[in-house]
C-alpha positions as a Markdown table, in Angstrom:
| # | Residue | x | y | z |
|---|---|---|---|---|
| 1 | Unk | 11.1 | -13.6 | 43.8 |
| 2 | Unk | 7.5 | -15.1 | 45.0 |
| 3 | Unk | 4.7 | -12.4 | 44.8 |
| 4 | Unk | 3.3 | -12.2 | 48.0 |
| 5 | Unk | 0.4 | -10.1 | 49.3 |
| 6 | Unk | 2.5 | -8.0 | 50.8 |
| 7 | Unk | 4.5 | -7.6 | 47.3 |
| 8 | Unk | 1.3 | -7.1 | 46.0 |
| 9 | Unk | 0.7 | -3.9 | 48.3 |
| 10 | Unk | 4.1 | -2.1 | 47.8 |
| 11 | Unk | 3.2 | -2.4 | 43.6 |
| 12 | Unk | -0.2 | -0.6 | 44.3 |
| 13 | Unk | 1.6 | 1.9 | 47.0 |
| 14 | Unk | 4.0 | 2.5 | 44.6 |
| 15 | Unk | 2.0 | 2.9 | 41.7 |
| 16 | Unk | -0.4 | 5.4 | 42.8 |
| 17 | Unk | 2.6 | 7.4 | 44.1 |
| 18 | Unk | 4.2 | 7.7 | 40.4 |
| 19 | Unk | 0.7 | 8.4 | 39.6 |
| 20 | Unk | 0.2 | 11.5 | 41.9 |
| 21 | Unk | 3.6 | 12.8 | 41.2 |
| 22 | Unk | 2.9 | 12.3 | 36.8 |
| 23 | Unk | -0.3 | 11.2 | 36.1 |
| 24 | Unk | -0.4 | 11.6 | 32.6 |
| 25 | Unk | 3.5 | 9.3 | 32.2 |
| 26 | Unk | 1.0 | 6.5 | 33.4 |
| 27 | Unk | -2.0 | 7.0 | 31.6 |
| 28 | Unk | -4.4 | 4.9 | 34.7 |
| 29 | Unk | -4.8 | 5.4 | 38.2 |
| 30 | Unk | -4.0 | 1.0 | 38.9 |
| 31 | Unk | -1.7 | -1.2 | 37.8 |
| 32 | Unk | -2.9 | -3.4 | 35.2 |
| 33 | Unk | -4.9 | -6.3 | 35.5 |
| 34 | Unk | -4.2 | -10.0 | 35.8 |
| 35 | Unk | -6.8 | -10.4 | 32.8 |
| 36 | Unk | -5.0 | -7.8 | 30.5 |
| 37 | Unk | -1.2 | -8.7 | 30.6 |
| 38 | Unk | -2.6 | -12.6 | 30.0 |
| 39 | Unk | -4.8 | -11.7 | 27.0 |
| 40 | Unk | -1.4 | -9.9 | 25.7 |
| 41 | Unk | 0.9 | -12.8 | 26.6 |
| 42 | Unk | -1.4 | -14.6 | 24.8 |
| 43 | Unk | -0.2 | -13.0 | 21.2 |
| 44 | Unk | 3.3 | -12.7 | 21.8 |
| 45 | Unk | 5.3 | -14.7 | 19.9 |
| 46 | Unk | 8.8 | -16.1 | 20.5 |
| 47 | Unk | 11.1 | -18.4 | 19.1 |
| 48 | Unk | 14.4 | -19.7 | 21.1 |
| 49 | Unk | 16.2 | -17.4 | 18.7 |
| 50 | Unk | 13.9 | -14.4 | 19.2 |
| 51 | Unk | 13.7 | -11.7 | 22.1 |
| 52 | Unk | 11.1 | -9.7 | 23.6 |
| 53 | Unk | 11.5 | -6.4 | 24.7 |
| 54 | Unk | 8.6 | -4.4 | 26.8 |
| 55 | Unk | 8.7 | -0.4 | 27.1 |
| 56 | Unk | 6.5 | 1.5 | 29.6 |
| 57 | Unk | 7.3 | -1.4 | 32.3 |
| 58 | Unk | 5.5 | 0.0 | 35.4 |
| 59 | Unk | 5.4 | -1.9 | 38.3 |
| 60 | Unk | 5.7 | -5.5 | 35.9 |
| 61 | Unk | 2.4 | -7.0 | 35.4 |
| 62 | Unk | 3.2 | -7.6 | 32.4 |
| 63 | Unk | 7.0 | -8.6 | 32.9 |
| 64 | Unk | 5.5 | -11.4 | 35.3 |
| 65 | Unk | 3.2 | -12.5 | 33.2 |
| 66 | Unk | 5.7 | -12.7 | 30.5 |
| 67 | Unk | 7.6 | -15.0 | 32.4 |
| 68 | Unk | 5.0 | -17.3 | 33.7 |
| 69 | Unk | 3.6 | -17.6 | 30.3 |
| 70 | Unk | 7.2 | -19.0 | 29.3 |
| 71 | Unk | 9.2 | -16.5 | 28.3 |
| 72 | Unk | 13.3 | -17.1 | 29.3 |
| 73 | Unk | 14.4 | -14.0 | 31.8 |
| 74 | Unk | 17.1 | -14.2 | 29.2 |
| 75 | Unk | 15.2 | -13.2 | 26.4 |
| 76 | Unk | 12.9 | -11.1 | 27.8 |
| 77 | Unk | 14.4 | -6.6 | 28.1 |
| 78 | Unk | 12.4 | -4.3 | 30.1 |
| 79 | Unk | 12.6 | -0.7 | 29.0 |
| 80 | Unk | 11.6 | 1.7 | 31.6 |
| 81 | Unk | 11.7 | 5.7 | 32.2 |
| 82 | Unk | 10.9 | 6.6 | 35.4 |
| 83 | Unk | 14.0 | 6.0 | 37.9 |
| 84 | Unk | 12.0 | 4.5 | 40.8 |
| 85 | Unk | 10.1 | 2.5 | 38.6 |
| 86 | Unk | 13.1 | 1.1 | 37.5 |
| 87 | Unk | 14.8 | 0.0 | 41.3 |
| 88 | Unk | 11.5 | -1.6 | 41.7 |
| 89 | Unk | 11.7 | -3.8 | 38.9 |
| 90 | Unk | 15.1 | -4.5 | 39.0 |
| 91 | Unk | 14.5 | -5.9 | 42.7 |
| 92 | Unk | 11.8 | -7.6 | 42.0 |
| 93 | Unk | 13.2 | -9.1 | 38.5 |
| 94 | Unk | 16.6 | -10.0 | 39.0 |
| 95 | Unk | 17.8 | -12.8 | 36.1 |
| 96 | Unk | 15.6 | -9.7 | 33.6 |
| 97 | Unk | 17.4 | -7.3 | 31.5 |
| 98 | Unk | 16.0 | -4.3 | 33.4 |
| 99 | Unk | 17.1 | -0.8 | 31.4 |
| 100 | Unk | 16.2 | 3.1 | 33.1 |
| 101 | Unk | 16.1 | 4.6 | 30.0 |
| 102 | Unk | 14.0 | 6.7 | 27.5 |
| 103 | Unk | 11.6 | 4.3 | 24.8 |
| 104 | Unk | 12.6 | 6.4 | 21.7 |
| 105 | Unk | 16.1 | 5.8 | 22.3 |
| 106 | Unk | 16.0 | 2.0 | 21.8 |
| 107 | Unk | 18.6 | 1.3 | 19.4 |
| 108 | Unk | 21.2 | 2.9 | 21.5 |
| 109 | Unk | 20.2 | 1.6 | 25.3 |
| 110 | Unk | 19.6 | -2.4 | 23.8 |
| 111 | Unk | 22.1 | -4.5 | 23.6 |
| 112 | Unk | 23.6 | -5.3 | 19.8 |
| 113 | Unk | 23.0 | -8.5 | 19.3 |
| 114 | Unk | 19.1 | -8.5 | 19.9 |
| 115 | Unk | 18.7 | -5.7 | 17.5 |
| 116 | Unk | 16.7 | -7.2 | 14.7 |
| 117 | Unk | 15.9 | -10.2 | 16.7 |
| 118 | Unk | 13.0 | -8.7 | 18.2 |
| 119 | Unk | 9.8 | -10.9 | 18.2 |
| 120 | Unk | 7.4 | -8.5 | 20.0 |
| 121 | Unk | 7.6 | -5.6 | 21.5 |
| 122 | Unk | 4.5 | -4.7 | 24.9 |
| 123 | Unk | 4.3 | -1.1 | 25.0 |
| 124 | Unk | 3.5 | 0.1 | 28.3 |
| 125 | Unk | 3.2 | 3.9 | 27.4 |
| 126 | Unk | -0.1 | 5.8 | 27.2 |
| 127 | Unk | 0.7 | 7.0 | 23.4 |
| 128 | Unk | -2.8 | 8.9 | 23.6 |
| 129 | Unk | -1.7 | 11.3 | 26.1 |
| 130 | Unk | 1.6 | 11.9 | 23.9 |
| 131 | Unk | 1.9 | 14.2 | 20.7 |
| 132 | Unk | 2.4 | 12.9 | 17.2 |
| 133 | Unk | 6.0 | 13.8 | 17.5 |
| 134 | Unk | 6.2 | 11.6 | 20.3 |
| 135 | Unk | 4.4 | 8.7 | 19.4 |
| 136 | Unk | 6.3 | 8.6 | 15.8 |
| 137 | Unk | 10.1 | 8.4 | 17.8 |
| 138 | Unk | 8.5 | 5.8 | 19.7 |
| 139 | Unk | 6.8 | 3.9 | 17.3 |
| 140 | Unk | 9.8 | 4.4 | 14.7 |
| 141 | Unk | 12.2 | 2.8 | 17.5 |
| 142 | Unk | 10.0 | 0.0 | 18.1 |
| 143 | Unk | 10.1 | -1.3 | 14.4 |
| 144 | Unk | 14.2 | -0.6 | 14.2 |
| 145 | Unk | 15.0 | -3.5 | 16.3 |
| 146 | Unk | 12.1 | -5.4 | 15.6 |
| 147 | Unk | 12.5 | -8.6 | 13.0 |
| 148 | Unk | 11.0 | -9.1 | 9.8 |
| 149 | Unk | 7.4 | -10.1 | 10.6 |
| 150 | Unk | 7.5 | -8.8 | 14.2 |
| 151 | Unk | 4.5 | -6.6 | 16.0 |
| 152 | Unk | 4.0 | -4.3 | 18.9 |
| 153 | Unk | 1.3 | -4.8 | 20.8 |
| 154 | Unk | -0.5 | -2.1 | 22.4 |
| 155 | Unk | -3.4 | -1.0 | 24.8 |
| 156 | Unk | -5.6 | 1.8 | 24.9 |
| 157 | Unk | -8.6 | 2.7 | 27.2 |
| 158 | Unk | -10.6 | 4.0 | 24.3 |
| 159 | Unk | -12.5 | 2.6 | 21.0 |
| 160 | Unk | -10.0 | 3.3 | 18.2 |
| 161 | Unk | -6.2 | 3.1 | 17.5 |
| 162 | Unk | -4.2 | 4.9 | 19.7 |
| 163 | Unk | -1.8 | 5.8 | 16.8 |
| 164 | Unk | -2.4 | 6.9 | 13.2 |
| 165 | Unk | -1.5 | 3.5 | 11.1 |
| 166 | Unk | -1.8 | 4.6 | 8.0 |
| 167 | Unk | 0.5 | 7.9 | 9.4 |
| 168 | Unk | 3.3 | 5.6 | 10.2 |
| 169 | Unk | 3.0 | 2.6 | 7.4 |
| 170 | Unk | 1.7 | 0.2 | 9.7 |
| 171 | Unk | -0.9 | -2.4 | 10.0 |
| 172 | Unk | -3.1 | -2.4 | 12.2 |
| 173 | Unk | -5.1 | -5.1 | 13.8 |
| 174 | Unk | -7.7 | -4.7 | 17.0 |
| 175 | Unk | -7.4 | -8.5 | 19.0 |
| 176 | Unk | -9.8 | -7.7 | 21.4 |
| 177 | Unk | -11.0 | -5.9 | 24.7 |
| 178 | Unk | -10.4 | -7.0 | 27.6 |
| 179 | Unk | -13.6 | -5.7 | 30.4 |
| 180 | Unk | -11.8 | -7.0 | 33.4 |
| 181 | Unk | -9.7 | -4.2 | 33.8 |
| 182 | Unk | -9.8 | -0.5 | 35.0 |
| 183 | Unk | -10.8 | 1.5 | 32.7 |
| 184 | Unk | -11.7 | -1.7 | 30.5 |
| 185 | Unk | -8.8 | -2.0 | 27.8 |
| 186 | Unk | -8.5 | -2.1 | 23.9 |
| 187 | Unk | -5.6 | -4.4 | 22.5 |
| 188 | Unk | -3.9 | -3.5 | 18.9 |
| 189 | Unk | -1.6 | -4.7 | 17.4 |
| 190 | Unk | 0.5 | -3.0 | 14.6 |
| 191 | Unk | 3.1 | -4.6 | 11.9 |
| 192 | Unk | 4.8 | -3.3 | 9.1 |
| 193 | Unk | 2.9 | -2.4 | 6.0 |
| 194 | Unk | 3.7 | -1.0 | 2.7 |
| 195 | Unk | 5.6 | 2.3 | 3.3 |
| 196 | Unk | 4.8 | 5.4 | 1.4 |
| 197 | Unk | 7.9 | 5.1 | -0.9 |
| 198 | Unk | 7.0 | 1.7 | -1.5 |
| 199 | Unk | 3.7 | 3.4 | -3.1 |
| 200 | Unk | 5.5 | 6.4 | -5.0 |
| 201 | Unk | 7.7 | 3.5 | -6.6 |
| 202 | Unk | 5.1 | 2.8 | -9.6 |
| 203 | Unk | 4.2 | 6.5 | -9.7 |
| 204 | Unk | 7.8 | 7.5 | -10.3 |
| 205 | Unk | 7.9 | 5.2 | -13.2 |
| 206 | Unk | 4.5 | 5.7 | -14.8 |
| 207 | Unk | 5.8 | 9.5 | -15.1 |
| 208 | Unk | 9.2 | 8.3 | -16.0 |
| 209 | Unk | 7.5 | 6.0 | -19.0 |
| 210 | Unk | 5.2 | 8.8 | -20.2 |
| 211 | Unk | 8.0 | 11.2 | -20.1 |
| 212 | Unk | 10.0 | 8.7 | -22.1 |
| 213 | Unk | 7.1 | 8.5 | -24.5 |
| 214 | Unk | 6.2 | 12.2 | -25.1 |
| 215 | Unk | 10.1 | 12.2 | -26.0 |
| 216 | Unk | 10.3 | 9.8 | -28.5 |
| 217 | Unk | 6.8 | 11.1 | -30.1 |
| 218 | Unk | 8.2 | 14.4 | -30.7 |
| 219 | Unk | 11.4 | 13.0 | -32.2 |
| 220 | Unk | 9.6 | 11.1 | -34.5 |
| 221 | Unk | 6.8 | 13.9 | -35.4 |
| 222 | Unk | 10.6 | 16.1 | -35.8 |
| 223 | Unk | 11.9 | 13.5 | -38.2 |
| 224 | Unk | 8.5 | 13.1 | -40.1 |
| 225 | Unk | 8.6 | 17.0 | -40.9 |
| 226 | Unk | 11.3 | 16.7 | -42.0 |
């Protein structure tokens, strides 16, 4: 569908309507700028057999840019919790799979054939407005569907990471900032890090070795005393 000036006005009016109803859910007073969506799309990695998932799609600014950057409609899965926004997305992107659902339930709402084949998850959800528990649920859901080596892209309006990557066992990378957005945005990339359990394995092994050493030493001393 051609993106006309009338379509843009309709998009802005709908966004404003949803902001007035639930400002924390959208986290901004205007849709993301083309400059921001283009910057993020430059960091999206896809192959012929991979998929891209967009969560918190809003009015589809990133969706439109992803298609323009060459992501095929059959590769793109868009998740939006707001029913009205979801209806808008379905109308304007008829060839893209649009799902009305909660990003915490990605394993259940995405089709099984893409699980583990998602190269990039793009999040438009304002994670800083959510509790740490909900943040962890959303991030965990994203990484449950990502392929090995896949990434989650998240933008925020503050200078620091919107999630605690260390607590969640992730590696973070600040990709840059976009001034031509209101407010100016910072973009982060998250990938799988070394899990806490991986850190514990060497410690557990050392404890076992020390235990065995003490046991052997005790037996030797007992034999000598006899």
